Phi, psi and omega in degrees: 000121179274127184243128175249124178253124181278107183094156177227048181270206188296326181265300180299322178295322180294305183292328175296321178296320178296321177294316178297320178303326181271005176083022182274160183275094185234137173230145179254128172272112187226170173278163184305319183296316179291325177299317179295319180297315180291325178295325183279322189242347187078178178266118186242130178233133173250117188216146172300339180268010179116131180285155180227139171217106185225155170290138185240107176298134180230161176211148174264154184304318183291348181262359180286126181235347179224156180283158175258161177286317181225136173242123178257121178260117181234021183284167170287156184300326182288350176257006188298314182300316178295321179295320179297316179297320182290323188270348184310319180296343182270355184267110177257183183302330184251007184290132173263133178253122179248099179273140179244025181282161176277157179079201185230342189299328182297333179297318178294320181296314180293321179295319179296324183279319189244348183098147187296329184295340181277337197260118172272167168263153178184161174199164176225163175226110181201144172251109182212161181213155180251123181271179185296338179269002179086011178273135178268125179251115177273120196268345179207194184279345187282123173206082187246141176222127184233143185206164177172168174292141185293335177268001173089355183281154183271093183275163177298320183292323177291320178297320179294317177299319180299320178295321178293310183293334180297341183266000182260162181274070176200164179271107183229151177196155171272147181234139174263007175225049189295323179295318176301316181291326176295319176297319180296320175297320181297319177302312181293311185295317181294325176293315179297314181295314181298316184287314183288329177285319178301318186261358179049049185204158175284166183305312182298324179290323177295321177299313180300323182284356180085027185263013184299317182299321179294317179296319179293327175293320175298317179298319179297323179293313181295322177295323180295324177293315179298319178296320179297332178273358181084017183223042176300145179299137180290156188309313182294322179294317181295320179294320176297321177297315178302317181296312183293325185278354181232021185280119179299134178081000183290131176273005186293137171212166180283148175298334177298323177295318179297319177296318181296317182292336176275355182078022183264178176291153182228163181266048184301311185290322186284320186270313183260313185300315181294321177296318178299314181298320179294320179294317179295322178297332179272001178076026182272147172270107185227067187292327181289322175297320178297318179296317180297318180295318178300318179300314182290321179291327175294320175300315181297321179295318179294318180298317179296318179297317181291326178295317178296320181295324180284337185290000000 
């Protein structure tokens, strides 16, 4: 099975490196600068689960001449349109697209562009970052990847993917309730992003400041949106979310906060905005989500103004 990974950043690069480490047929679709970097230094990962340094096959969009069996999308939501344009030549009649983006809106975008039969459900959980030298730093023990057919049936392509992923040094599995699990991740992630970005602090600092009630109110709002869509987080998942979001001393924060603090682009519309729109369409009162979204959009407006001023 030929696998094309769009990008070789902190997420796609990490799981791609694990696949290469296991001897799988992987190519990275990258921009020229990243291609040059990988050609010169290889793909380097620093991880608690073992460091990796491997040669990384790359290709540019204009050089694609045949379709791939599987395309893994691991880009940020704000890069989705560009990623779709770049990867389009690689999508053949039998190509499976495995997106690892947060939220749900990208499924509609991909389905509209390529058709529902191409698009799998999927998500990952990993804390990793890409440094200025192109080295991927895996920040903790978590490296999970979950995937499946959106209607839950056990297809040949999912079974084949499961066999491939079973051989890599990461926690991977096929799911027959992938849409439910994607919603559950969204409930947790949107609560984490909204709370840590609003308060510009990690979970443990919010606890010390007396913000647990506010975080739990945010969790209740995100859960209410999921319930209105028929995919509320299941009791054990919800309890685990409560535990993680109120853990004293926890250094956990959303990657969106790290992006915001660096002055970079953020996934405001995809992670918080889309959830807010769905909740409002369902007639829900979700004032904290609205406040979090306003906060993020104000940051984006300021960032845009400052970018124009520097230009």
